[in-house]
N, C-alpha and C positions, 0 to 999 in steps of 0.2 A: 504494499499499499504506499502510496506517495506521501510526501510531507505535505501538511496543510498549507504551507507556504507556496506550494506549486499547484495548488487546486484553484479553481475559480471561487470567487466569493460564495459562501454556502447560503442558499435561498435568499438571493438578493431582492426578490420580490416582496419579502416580509420586511424589509428594512425601510424605515423612513428617511434615513441619511445614507450616505454612501458607506459601503463596508470598509472597515479599517484595513482588511487584508488587501484591498485595492488602493489604499490612500498612503501617503507619504508621512501621515501625522505621527503615527505611533513611534515610541521609543523602541530601539532595537533590542532591548533587554527581554522583552516577551518572547521574542523568536528563540531564544536559547532554552535548551532543557533544563529543568531544575535538577541539580546534582547535590545540592546541600553544601557546596563549596563556592557557589557563586557570589559575586559582590552583592551589596544591597540593591534592592529593587525598590524604585521609588513608587509613589501611589499612582501616578500616570502610567507608568509601565505596567503596573499591576492591573489597573483597570482595562489597558489595552489587551493584555493577556486573557483576562476573564472574558472580554467582549469577543476575542477571537474564538475562545473555546465555546461559549455559550450564547452569544447574542441572539442568533436566529431562534433558538428555542425559547430564550427569555421573552422576546418580542411576541411570540405565539401564546405564551402564558399570560402576558400582560402585567400591568402594574399591581393590580390587586392580588393576583395569585403569586407574584413575585414577593410581595410584601408578606403575605401569609408564610411563605417558606422562610423569609428572613425571620420573623417572629418565632417560627419553629426552631430555628437555629439557635436564637437567643435563649429559648428554653432549654435546648440541649446543653448550652454553656452553664446555665443556672444549675442544672443537675449535676454538672461536673464540679461546680463551686461548692456544692453542698457535700460531695463525697469526701470522705475521710478514710484513709489518707488521701490527699489530692494526688493525682497522677499528673506531673508536668507535661508528659507527651500528649495526654488526652486533652488538657487544657489548651496547649498549643493548637492541636487539631480543630477543636471547637472554636477557638478565637479565629483561626484562619477561615473556617466555614462562615462565621458571622461577618467577618471582613468582606469575603468573596460575595455573600449575598447583599451586603450593603452596597458594594461597588456595583453589583448588577442593577440594584434599584437606581443608583444614581445614573447609570447609563441609560436606562429606560426613560429616565425624566431628563436626559441630556445635561446633567450636572458633572463637571470635571471634579472628581474626588479630591485631586491635588489642590485645585483652586479653592475649594471649600475648605480644606485643611489650613490654607494661608490665613484664614480669619485669625488664627492663634499665633501668627508670626510675631506680633508686637506684644505678646503677653495675653493677659485675660481680656477678651473682647469687651467685657463690661467695665473693668476698672483700670485696665492697661498695665496692671501690675505683674511682675514676674519675680517670685510667685504671685499668685491671685491675693489681693488684700481684701477681697469683698467679704 
Protein backbone atom coordinates (compact mmCIF):
# COMPACT_ATOMS: atom_id res chain seq x y z
CA UNK A 1 0.00 0.00 0.00
CA UNK A 2 1.38 3.43 -0.90
CA UNK A 3 2.10 6.23 1.46
CA UNK A 4 -0.71 8.66 2.16
CA UNK A 5 1.59 11.36 0.82
CA UNK A 6 1.38 9.85 -2.65
CA UNK A 7 -2.39 9.38 -2.67
CA UNK A 8 -4.93 11.92 -3.89
CA UNK A 9 -6.81 13.81 -1.22
CA UNK A 10 -9.20 11.42 0.60
CA UNK A 11 -12.83 12.25 -0.15
CA UNK A 12 -12.28 15.84 -1.36
CA UNK A 13 -16.01 16.24 -2.00
CA UNK A 14 -16.57 16.08 1.77
CA UNK A 15 -14.22 18.95 2.48
CA UNK A 16 -15.41 22.53 2.73
CA UNK A 17 -11.86 23.82 2.36
CA UNK A 18 -8.93 22.49 0.34
CA UNK A 19 -7.39 19.29 1.60
CA UNK A 20 -4.19 19.83 3.56
CA UNK A 21 -2.55 16.99 1.67
CA UNK A 22 -2.90 19.06 -1.50
CA UNK A 23 -1.75 22.35 0.05
CA UNK A 24 1.57 23.81 1.03
CA UNK A 25 0.26 25.10 4.38
CA UNK A 26 1.21 22.27 6.64
CA UNK A 27 4.36 21.90 8.67
CA UNK A 28 6.50 19.02 7.42
CA UNK A 29 6.63 17.44 10.90
CA UNK A 30 3.35 15.60 10.41
CA UNK A 31 4.81 13.76 7.43
CA UNK A 32 7.36 11.95 9.56
CA UNK A 33 6.52 8.65 11.27
CA UNK A 34 6.21 8.79 15.02
CA UNK A 35 9.20 6.97 16.50
CA UNK A 36 9.40 8.19 20.08
CA UNK A 37 12.71 9.94 19.41
CA UNK A 38 11.49 12.74 17.16
CA UNK A 39 11.87 16.42 18.07
CA UNK A 40 9.00 18.32 19.63
CA UNK A 41 5.95 18.72 17.42
CA UNK A 42 4.15 22.03 17.63
CA UNK A 43 0.40 22.34 17.92
CA UNK A 44 0.04 23.39 14.26
CA UNK A 45 1.99 20.35 13.09
CA UNK A 46 -0.11 18.12 15.36
CA UNK A 47 -3.32 19.62 14.01
CA UNK A 48 -2.07 19.04 10.45
CA UNK A 49 -1.26 15.41 11.29
CA UNK A 50 -4.69 14.77 12.81
CA UNK A 51 -6.37 16.42 9.82
CA UNK A 52 -4.37 14.26 7.42
CA UNK A 53 -5.38 11.15 9.33
CA UNK A 54 -9.03 11.80 10.10
CA UNK A 55 -10.50 14.98 8.57
CA UNK A 56 -12.72 13.31 5.95
CA UNK A 57 -14.26 10.99 8.56
CA UNK A 58 -14.56 13.86 11.06
CA UNK A 59 -16.46 15.99 8.54
CA UNK A 60 -18.91 13.13 7.98
CA UNK A 61 -19.44 12.79 11.75
CA UNK A 62 -19.97 16.54 12.12
CA UNK A 63 -19.41 18.95 14.98
CA UNK A 64 -22.03 17.52 17.35
CA UNK A 65 -20.82 13.94 16.93
CA UNK A 66 -17.20 15.00 17.27
CA UNK A 67 -17.95 16.97 20.43
CA UNK A 68 -19.62 13.88 21.88
CA UNK A 69 -16.46 11.83 21.18
CA UNK A 70 -14.34 14.59 22.77
CA UNK A 71 -16.45 14.51 25.94
CA UNK A 72 -16.21 10.71 26.03
CA UNK A 73 -12.41 10.96 25.89
CA UNK A 74 -12.43 13.51 28.73
CA UNK A 75 -14.47 10.96 30.69
CA UNK A 76 -11.87 8.28 30.01
CA UNK A 77 -9.17 10.65 31.26
CA UNK A 78 -11.25 11.30 34.39
CA UNK A 79 -11.39 7.54 35.06
CA UNK A 80 -7.62 7.30 34.76
CA UNK A 81 -7.17 10.24 37.15
CA UNK A 82 -9.27 8.45 39.78
CA UNK A 83 -7.39 5.15 39.40
CA UNK A 84 -4.86 4.26 42.10
CA UNK A 85 -2.08 3.79 41.58
CA UNK A 86 -2.04 6.07 38.57
CA UNK A 87 -0.47 4.60 35.47
CA UNK A 88 1.66 7.30 33.77
CA UNK A 89 1.50 5.51 30.41
CA UNK A 90 -2.31 5.31 30.49
CA UNK A 91 -2.55 8.96 31.56
CA UNK A 92 -0.31 9.98 28.67
CA UNK A 93 -2.43 7.97 26.21
CA UNK A 94 -5.70 9.44 27.47
CA UNK A 95 -4.30 12.98 27.43
CA UNK A 96 -3.15 12.38 23.86
CA UNK A 97 -6.64 11.21 22.93
CA UNK A 98 -8.23 14.27 24.55
CA UNK A 99 -5.81 16.54 22.72
CA UNK A 100 -6.47 14.79 19.39
CA UNK A 101 -10.24 15.16 19.76
CA UNK A 102 -9.89 18.82 20.82
CA UNK A 103 -7.77 19.47 17.74
CA UNK A 104 -10.31 17.62 15.60
CA UNK A 105 -13.08 19.83 16.92
CA UNK A 106 -10.95 22.92 16.28
CA UNK A 107 -10.33 21.80 12.70
CA UNK A 108 -14.03 21.29 12.03
CA UNK A 109 -14.67 24.79 13.38
CA UNK A 110 -11.72 26.17 11.35
CA UNK A 111 -9.83 27.24 14.47
CA UNK A 112 -6.04 27.14 14.34
CA UNK A 113 -5.26 25.52 17.70
CA UNK A 114 -1.77 27.02 17.80
CA UNK A 115 -3.18 30.52 17.29
CA UNK A 116 -5.72 29.81 20.04
CA UNK A 117 -2.90 28.80 22.39
CA UNK A 118 -1.12 32.11 21.73
CA UNK A 119 -3.81 33.75 23.84
CA UNK A 120 -1.60 32.78 26.79
CA UNK A 121 1.71 34.04 25.35
CA UNK A 122 1.66 37.20 27.46
CA UNK A 123 0.66 35.43 30.66
CA UNK A 124 -2.82 35.13 32.10
CA UNK A 125 -5.31 36.48 29.53
CA UNK A 126 -7.32 38.10 32.34
CA UNK A 127 -4.66 39.79 34.52
CA UNK A 128 -1.56 39.52 32.31
CA UNK A 129 0.41 38.01 35.18
CA UNK A 130 2.99 35.28 34.87
CA UNK A 131 2.18 33.47 37.09
CA UNK A 132 -1.47 34.44 37.23
CA UNK A 133 -2.35 36.88 40.00
CA UNK A 134 -6.15 36.64 39.65
